[in-house]
C-alpha positions as CSV (number, residue, x, y, z in Angstrom):
1,X,128.9,173.3,104.8
2,X,128.0,169.7,105.3
3,X,126.7,167.8,102.3
4,X,125.6,164.1,102.4
5,X,124.7,162.5,99.1
6,X,123.0,159.1,98.6
7,X,124.8,157.6,101.6
8,X,123.9,154.0,102.2
9,X,124.9,151.5,105.0
10,X,123.9,147.9,105.5
11,X,125.1,145.9,108.4
12,X,125.7,142.2,108.2
13,X,124.8,142.1,104.4
14,X,123.8,138.7,103.0
15,X,123.1,137.2,106.4
16,X,120.0,136.5,108.5
17,X,120.9,139.6,110.5
18,X,121.1,142.0,107.6
19,X,119.9,145.5,108.5
20,X,119.6,148.4,106.2
21,X,120.5,151.3,108.5
22,X,120.8,154.1,105.9
23,X,118.9,153.9,102.6
24,X,120.1,156.8,100.4
25,X,120.4,159.7,102.8
26,X,120.6,163.2,101.3
27,X,121.2,166.1,103.6
28,X,122.7,169.6,103.3
29,X,123.5,171.9,106.2
30,X,124.4,175.6,105.8
31,X,125.9,178.2,108.0
32,X,123.7,178.9,111.0
33,X,121.8,175.6,110.8
34,X,120.9,174.0,114.2
35,X,119.1,170.9,113.1
36,X,117.2,168.6,115.5
37,X,116.8,165.0,114.5
38,X,114.0,162.7,115.7
39,X,112.9,159.2,114.6
40,X,111.7,155.8,115.9
41,X,114.0,153.0,117.1
42,X,116.3,151.9,114.3
43,X,115.4,154.8,112.1
44,X,119.1,155.5,111.4
45,X,119.7,158.6,113.5
46,X,122.8,157.5,115.3
47,X,124.1,155.6,112.3
48,X,124.0,158.9,110.3
49,X,126.1,160.6,113.0
50,X,128.5,157.7,113.1
51,X,128.9,157.9,109.3
52,X,129.6,161.6,109.5
53,X,132.2,161.0,112.3
54,X,133.8,158.2,110.4
55,X,133.0,155.4,112.8
56,X,131.7,153.2,110.0
57,X,132.7,153.3,106.3
58,X,129.9,154.1,103.9
59,X,128.7,151.4,101.4
60,X,128.2,154.1,98.8
61,X,127.6,157.9,98.5
62,X,129.7,160.8,99.7
63,X,130.2,163.1,102.7
64,X,131.7,166.6,102.3
65,X,132.5,169.3,104.8
66,X,133.4,172.8,103.4
67,X,133.6,171.3,100.0
68,X,136.2,168.7,101.0
69,X,135.3,165.1,100.4
70,X,135.9,163.3,103.7
71,X,134.0,160.1,102.7
72,X,137.1,157.9,103.0
73,X,139.0,159.8,105.7
74,X,139.7,157.9,108.9
75,X,137.9,158.9,112.1
76,X,140.9,160.7,113.6
77,X,141.6,162.7,110.4
78,X,138.1,164.1,110.2
79,X,138.0,164.8,113.9
80,X,139.5,168.3,113.3
81,X,136.2,169.3,111.7
82,X,133.9,167.8,114.4
83,X,132.9,168.1,118.0
84,X,130.7,165.4,119.5
85,X,128.8,164.7,122.7
86,X,127.4,161.2,123.4
87,X,124.4,160.1,125.4
88,X,126.5,158.6,128.2
89,X,127.9,161.3,130.5
90,X,130.8,159.0,131.2
91,X,132.0,159.2,127.6
92,X,134.1,162.1,126.4
93,X,136.0,162.9,129.6
94,X,138.9,161.3,131.5
95,X,137.4,160.4,134.9
96,X,140.8,160.1,136.8
97,X,142.0,163.5,135.5
98,X,141.2,166.9,136.9
99,X,138.7,169.3,135.3
100,X,141.5,171.7,134.1
101,X,143.5,168.7,132.8
102,X,140.5,167.6,130.7
103,X,140.1,171.1,129.3
104,X,143.8,171.2,128.5
105,X,143.5,167.9,126.6
106,X,140.6,169.4,124.6
107,X,142.6,172.6,123.9
108,X,145.6,170.7,122.6
109,X,143.6,168.6,120.3
110,X,145.3,168.3,116.9
111,X,148.5,170.1,118.2
112,X,152.0,168.7,118.5
113,X,152.9,167.6,122.0
114,X,155.9,169.3,123.7
115,X,157.8,169.2,127.0
116,X,156.6,172.6,128.1
117,X,154.6,173.1,131.3
118,X,151.3,171.2,131.3
119,X,148.9,174.1,132.1
120,X,150.0,177.7,132.1
121,X,148.6,180.4,134.3
122,X,147.1,182.1,131.3
123,X,145.4,178.9,130.2
124,X,144.1,178.3,133.8
125,X,142.5,181.8,133.8
126,X,140.9,181.1,130.4
127,X,139.5,177.8,131.6
128,X,138.1,179.5,134.7
129,X,136.2,182.0,132.6
130,X,134.9,179.3,130.3
131,X,133.6,177.3,133.3
132,X,131.9,180.3,134.7
133,X,129.6,180.3,131.6
134,X,128.2,177.0,132.7
135,X,127.0,178.5,136.0
136,X,127.6,175.2,137.8
137,X,130.3,176.3,140.2
138,X,133.0,174.3,138.4
139,X,135.3,177.3,138.1
140,X,136.0,176.8,141.9
141,X,136.7,173.1,141.5
142,X,139.2,173.0,138.6
143,X,141.5,170.6,140.4
144,X,138.7,168.1,141.2
145,X,138.7,164.8,139.5
146,X,136.0,164.6,136.8
147,X,134.8,161.2,138.1
148,X,133.5,163.0,141.2
149,X,131.1,165.2,139.1
150,X,127.4,164.5,138.7
151,X,126.1,163.3,135.3
152,X,124.8,166.8,134.4
153,X,128.1,168.5,135.4
154,X,130.1,166.0,133.5
155,X,127.9,166.3,130.4
156,X,128.2,170.2,130.5
157,X,132.0,169.8,130.8
158,X,132.0,167.4,127.8
159,X,130.0,169.9,125.8
160,X,132.5,172.7,126.7
161,X,135.4,170.4,125.7
162,X,133.7,169.4,122.4
163,X,133.3,173.1,121.4
164,X,136.5,174.5,122.8
165,X,138.2,174.5,119.4
166,X,135.1,175.8,117.6
167,X,134.5,172.8,115.3
168,X,132.9,173.3,111.9
169,X,130.2,170.8,112.9
170,X,128.8,169.8,116.4
171,X,127.2,166.4,116.7
172,X,124.9,165.8,119.7
173,X,123.8,162.2,120.1
174,X,120.9,162.3,122.6
175,X,123.2,164.1,125.0
176,X,120.5,164.9,127.5
177,X,118.7,161.5,127.4
178,X,120.5,160.0,130.4
179,X,119.8,163.0,132.6
180,X,116.8,163.8,134.9
181,X,114.4,166.3,133.4
182,X,115.7,169.3,135.4
183,X,119.3,168.6,134.6
184,X,118.5,167.8,131.0
185,X,116.9,171.3,130.6
186,X,120.0,172.9,132.2
187,X,122.3,171.1,129.8
188,X,120.1,171.9,126.8
189,X,120.0,175.6,127.8
190,X,123.8,175.6,128.0
191,X,123.9,173.9,124.6
192,X,121.9,176.6,123.0
193,X,124.1,179.3,124.6
194,X,127.3,177.8,123.4
195,X,126.0,177.1,119.9
196,X,124.7,180.7,119.6
197,X,127.9,182.3,121.1
198,X,130.2,180.3,118.8
199,X,127.9,180.2,115.8
200,X,128.3,176.4,115.5
201,X,126.5,174.4,112.8
202,X,124.8,171.7,114.9
203,X,123.1,168.3,114.3
204,X,121.2,167.2,117.5
205,X,119.5,163.8,117.9
206,X,116.7,163.9,120.5
207,X,113.9,161.7,121.7
208,X,112.0,164.7,123.1
209,X,109.5,166.0,120.6
210,X,109.0,169.3,122.4
211,X,112.7,169.9,122.4
212,X,112.9,168.9,118.7
213,X,110.3,171.6,117.9
214,X,111.6,174.3,120.2
215,X,115.3,174.1,119.7
216,X,117.1,175.1,116.5
217,X,115.9,176.4,113.2
218,X,115.3,173.1,111.4
219,X,113.9,169.7,112.2
220,X,114.2,166.4,110.3
221,X,112.5,163.1,111.0
222,X,113.9,159.8,109.9
223,X,112.2,156.4,109.1
224,X,113.8,153.2,107.9
225,X,117.1,154.9,107.0
226,X,115.6,157.8,105.2
227,X,114.7,161.5,105.9
228,X,110.9,161.7,105.5
229,X,110.2,165.1,107.1
230,X,112.3,168.3,106.8
231,X,110.8,171.5,108.2
232,X,112.5,174.8,109.0
233,X,112.0,178.5,109.9
234,X,108.6,179.8,110.7
235,X,106.9,176.5,109.7
236,X,108.9,174.7,112.4
237,X,108.2,177.3,115.1
238,X,104.5,177.0,114.6
239,X,104.4,173.2,114.7
240,X,102.5,171.2,117.3
241,X,103.4,167.6,118.2
242,X,100.1,166.4,116.6
243,X,101.0,168.2,113.4
244,X,104.5,166.8,113.4
245,X,103.1,163.2,113.8
246,X,100.6,163.8,111.0
247,X,103.5,165.0,108.7
248,X,105.5,161.9,109.6
249,X,102.6,159.5,108.9
250,X,101.7,161.2,105.6
251,X,105.3,161.0,104.4
252,X,106.3,157.6,105.7
253,X,102.9,155.8,105.5
254,X,103.6,154.5,109.0
255,X,102.7,155.4,112.6
256,X,105.6,157.0,114.6
257,X,107.1,154.0,116.5
258,X,109.0,155.5,119.5
259,X,107.5,155.0,122.9
260,X,110.2,157.2,124.5
261,X,109.5,160.1,122.1
262,X,105.7,159.8,122.6
263,X,106.0,159.7,126.3
264,X,108.3,162.8,126.3
265,X,105.7,165.0,124.5
């Protein structure tokens, strides 16, 4: 479904600030894959997601979705394949617009704009049912401004908006990292429910090693712009954090350098 071949990216090449962010990434995701991604600071995790989303052009290599080469498509043209949730709860929603207006924007993504009524009664009913799934009481606050919501409520709404059109690929860039532990668990539970309900192929970056092991059917670890660990299925389910760190050190020849991930064990 998603195939990345030998993708490389260097920032500021030929300067004192040269940084090799991706060093020949190869990755293939199939139907049903929910892949968690973990790695140290500067390992290339977010750069990989940005390359898939088209934020940065690749230096070389290719990216294909459903067999279509999207390597050189602009960010907005490949957006029809993707849903994305960022780390910052303030990103992905319009703070000065109502909850139902934000959902309407997500529902009309990729469609031609017309002069018809903004939100129909039928749509309003559909949005109410969708919001009930979050179990946050937002279905009774549909005309509230999104800027008044808590970080967790806003992130859950962003997740709902990102998956409203059932994208071929869902990208989650540490989407629970800015939340307190209780709220982060709630948002992650909602994530799993939405992914399972809609059968979405998902790539989720996390700094939490326990979440990386528990969530999804596959786990990859990155180091210096490469994938150095790739485990799935029963092997993943049986992993301990200590075993995962041992696998990383054996494959990369380095100690795992992420204080945030170690502290969240």
